[in-house]
DRENDO-1510 file (C-alpha; in Angstrom, 1 decimal, always signed):
<recs>
REC; n; res; u; v; w
REC; 1; MET; +0.0; +0.0; +0.0 .
REC; 2; SER; +1.2; +3.4; -0.8 .
REC; 3; ARG; +2.3; +6.1; +1.6 .
REC; 4; ARG; -0.5; +8.4; +0.3 .
REC; 5; PHE; -3.1; +5.7; +1.2 .
REC; 6; TRP; -1.8; +5.5; +4.8 .
REC; 7; MET; -1.7; +9.2; +5.2 .
REC; 8; SER; -5.3; +9.5; +4.0 .
REC; 9; ILE; -6.4; +6.9; +6.6 .
REC; 10; LYS; -4.4; +8.7; +9.3 .
REC; 11; ASN; -6.0; +12.1; +8.4 .
REC; 12; ASN; -9.5; +10.5; +8.4 .
REC; 13; CYS; -8.8; +9.0; +11.8 .
REC; 14; ILE; -7.8; +12.4; +13.2 .
REC; 15; VAL; -10.9; +14.0; +11.8 .
REC; 16; LEU; -13.1; +11.2; +13.1 .
REC; 17; ASN; -11.4; +11.4; +16.5 .
REC; 18; LYS; -12.2; +15.2; +16.6 .
REC; 19; ILE; -15.8; +14.5; +15.7 .
REC; 20; ILE; -16.2; +11.9; +18.4 .
REC; 21; ARG; -14.7; +14.2; +21.0 .
REC; 22; SER; -17.0; +17.0; +20.0 .
REC; 23; VAL; -20.1; +14.7; +20.1 .
REC; 24; CYS; -19.0; +13.4; +23.5 .
REC; 25; ALA; -18.5; +16.9; +24.9 .
REC; 26; LEU; -21.9; +17.9; +23.6 .
REC; 27; LEU; -23.6; +14.8; +25.1 .
REC; 28; ILE; -21.9; +15.4; +28.5 .
REC; 29; SER; -23.0; +19.1; +28.4 .
REC; 30; MET; -26.6; +18.1; +27.6 .
REC; 31; ALA; -26.6; +15.5; +30.4 .
REC; 32; PHE; -25.3; +18.1; +32.9 .
REC; 33; LEU; -27.9; +20.7; +31.8 .
REC; 34; SER; -30.8; +18.3; +31.9 .
REC; 35; ALA; -29.7; +17.0; +35.4 .
REC; 36; CYS; -29.7; +20.7; +36.6 .
REC; 37; GLN; -33.2; +21.2; +35.2 .
REC; 38; SER; -34.4; +18.0; +36.6 .
REC; 39; ALA; -33.1; +18.8; +40.1 .
REC; 40; GLU; -34.9; +22.2; +39.9 .
REC; 41; LYS; -38.1; +20.6; +38.8 .
REC; 42; LEU; -37.7; +17.9; +41.5 .
REC; 43; LYS; -37.3; +20.6; +44.1 .
REC; 44; SER; -40.4; +22.5; +42.9 .
REC; 45; GLU; -42.4; +19.2; +43.0 .
REC; 46; GLN; -41.1; +18.5; +46.6 .
REC; 47; TYR; -42.1; +22.0; +47.8 .
REC; 48; PHE; -45.5; +21.6; +46.2 .
REC; 49; VAL; -46.2; +18.3; +47.9 .
REC; 50; GLU; -44.9; +19.5; +51.3 .
REC; 51; GLY; -46.8; +22.8; +50.8 .
REC; 52; TYR; -50.0; +20.9; +50.1 .
REC; 53; GLN; -49.6; +18.9; +53.4 .
REC; 54; LEU; -48.9; +22.1; +55.4 .
REC; 55; TYR; -51.8; +23.9; +53.7 .
REC; 56; THR; -54.1; +21.1; +54.5 .
REC; 57; THR; -53.0; +21.2; +58.2 .
REC; 58; ASN; -52.8; +24.9; +58.7 .
REC; 59; CYS; -55.0; +26.7; +56.1 .
REC; 60; ALA; -57.7; +24.5; +54.6 .
REC; 61; ASN; -60.1; +24.7; +57.6 .
REC; 62; CYS; -60.9; +28.3; +56.6 .
REC; 63; HIS; -59.8; +28.6; +53.0 .
REC; 64; GLN; -61.0; +25.1; +52.1 .
REC; 65; ASN; -59.1; +22.4; +50.1 .
REC; 66; ASN; -60.2; +23.9; +46.8 .
REC; 67; GLY; -59.0; +27.4; +47.9 .
REC; 68; GLU; -62.6; +28.8; +47.5 .
REC; 69; GLY; -62.9; +30.1; +51.1 .
REC; 70; MET; -66.1; +30.0; +53.2 .
REC; 71; ALA; -68.9; +32.1; +51.9 .
REC; 72; ASN; -68.5; +35.6; +53.5 .
REC; 73; LEU; -66.4; +34.4; +56.4 .
REC; 74; TYR; -63.0; +33.6; +54.8 .
REC; 75; PRO; -61.7; +34.8; +51.5 .
REC; 76; PRO; -60.9; +32.6; +48.6 .
REC; 77; LEU; -57.2; +32.1; +47.7 .
REC; 78; ASN; -58.0; +30.6; +44.3 .
REC; 79; GLY; -58.0; +33.6; +41.9 .
REC; 80; SER; -56.8; +36.1; +44.5 .
REC; 81; SER; -54.6; +38.8; +43.2 .
REC; 82; SER; -52.4; +38.4; +46.3 .
REC; 83; LEU; -51.0; +35.2; +44.8 .
REC; 84; THR; -48.7; +37.4; +42.6 .
REC; 85; ASP; -47.0; +38.8; +45.7 .
REC; 86; LYS; -45.0; +36.1; +47.4 .
REC; 87; ALA; -43.5; +38.5; +50.0 .
REC; 88; LEU; -47.0; +39.5; +51.1 .
REC; 89; LEU; -48.2; +35.9; +51.3 .
REC; 90; ALA; -45.2; +34.9; +53.4 .
REC; 91; CYS; -45.9; +37.8; +55.8 .
REC; 92; ILE; -49.6; +37.0; +56.1 .
REC; 93; ILE; -49.0; +33.2; +56.6 .
REC; 94; LYS; -46.4; +33.8; +59.4 .
REC; 95; ASN; -47.8; +36.9; +61.1 .
REC; 96; GLY; -51.5; +36.9; +60.3 .
REC; 97; MET; -53.7; +39.7; +59.1 .
REC; 98; LYS; -56.2; +42.1; +60.8 .
REC; 99; ASP; -57.1; +44.4; +57.9 .
REC; 100; THR; -60.3; +44.4; +55.9 .
REC; 101; ILE; -59.5; +43.1; +52.4 .
REC; 102; MET; -61.3; +42.9; +49.0 .
REC; 103; VAL; -61.2; +39.6; +47.2 .
REC; 104; ALA; -63.2; +39.1; +44.0 .
REC; 105; GLY; -65.3; +42.1; +44.8 .
REC; 106; LYS; -66.2; +41.0; +48.3 .
REC; 107; LYS; -65.1; +42.5; +51.6 .
REC; 108; PHE; -63.6; +40.2; +54.3 .
REC; 109; SER; -62.8; +41.7; +57.7 .
REC; 110; ARG; -62.3; +38.6; +59.9 .
REC; 111; PRO; -58.8; +38.6; +61.3 .
REC; 112; MET; -56.5; +35.7; +60.3 .
REC; 113; PRO; -54.2; +34.4; +63.0 .
REC; 114; GLY; -50.6; +34.0; +62.2 .
REC; 115; ASN; -48.6; +30.8; +62.3 .
REC; 116; PRO; -45.5; +31.9; +64.2 .
REC; 117; LYS; -44.3; +28.3; +64.7 .
REC; 118; LEU; -43.9; +27.7; +61.0 .
REC; 119; THR; -40.2; +27.7; +59.9 .
REC; 120; ASP; -39.1; +29.8; +56.9 .
REC; 121; LEU; -38.9; +26.5; +54.9 .
REC; 122; GLU; -42.5; +25.6; +55.8 .
REC; 123; VAL; -43.7; +29.1; +54.8 .
REC; 124; ALA; -41.8; +28.8; +51.5 .
REC; 125; GLU; -43.5; +25.4; +50.9 .
REC; 126; ILE; -46.9; +26.8; +51.6 .
REC; 127; VAL; -46.3; +29.9; +49.4 .
REC; 128; SER; -45.0; +27.5; +46.6 .
REC; 129; TYR; -48.1; +25.4; +46.9 .
REC; 130; LEU; -50.4; +28.4; +46.7 .
REC; 131; THR; -48.7; +30.1; +43.8 .
REC; 132; MET; -48.2; +26.9; +41.8 .
REC; 133; LYS; -51.7; +25.6; +42.5 .
REC; 134; TRP; -53.7; +28.8; +42.0 .
REC; 135; GLY; -51.3; +31.5; +40.9 .
REC; 136; LYS; -50.0; +30.2; +37.6 .
REC; 137; ASP; -46.4; +30.0; +38.9 .
REC; 138; SER; -44.3; +27.0; +37.8 .
REC; 139; THR; -41.4; +27.1; +40.2 .
REC; 140; HIS; -41.0; +26.9; +43.9 .
REC; 141; THR; -40.5; +29.9; +46.2 .
REC; 142; THR; -37.0; +29.8; +47.8 .
REC; 143; ILE; -36.3; +30.0; +51.5 .
REC; 144; GLU; -34.1; +33.1; +50.8 .
REC; 145; THR; -37.1; +34.8; +49.3 .
REC; 146; VAL; -39.3; +34.1; +52.4 .
REC; 147; THR; -36.5; +35.0; +54.9 .
REC; 148; SER; -36.0; +38.3; +53.2 .
REC; 149; ALA; -39.8; +39.0; +53.0 .
REC; 150; LEU; -40.3; +38.1; +56.7 .
REC; 151; ALA; -37.4; +40.3; +57.8 .
REC; 152; ASN; -39.1; +43.2; +55.9 .
REC; 153; CYS; -42.7; +42.6; +57.1 .
REC; 154; LYS; -41.6; +42.6; +60.7 .
REC; 155; LYS; -40.5; +46.2; +60.3 .
REC; 156; GLN; -43.9; +47.3; +59.1 .
</recs>
């Protein structure tokens, strides 16, 4: 076989080797990115499930399992504009509320007791459940978001 033939094979092997390395690097990058997205999605699902359990224990008696509230006594959460303000939700869950509020055109003036025994994580899980279930949010609320919100609402 001629030298030119062997050089051609060698060059083809070098090119093939580069292609294989590039494909491997791409596959590794894709696996890494999908693992990160999966971990984030898994965390959101975990917060949702834990939030549901905490909501059922601490909130559903008044706001009901379906979030519709109780007639003129307790406001609905489902469809409430408050679901867009995670900081406000965190403050209300932890510290309660005494103000008269309007929800879906109705006035509600019954005070809501706070839940001071809930941890920041538990408040984050409840806020995650509320905003993901009825607020059209797709990701969980972080503990850092809740901790910051609670530090600011205590000053008010």
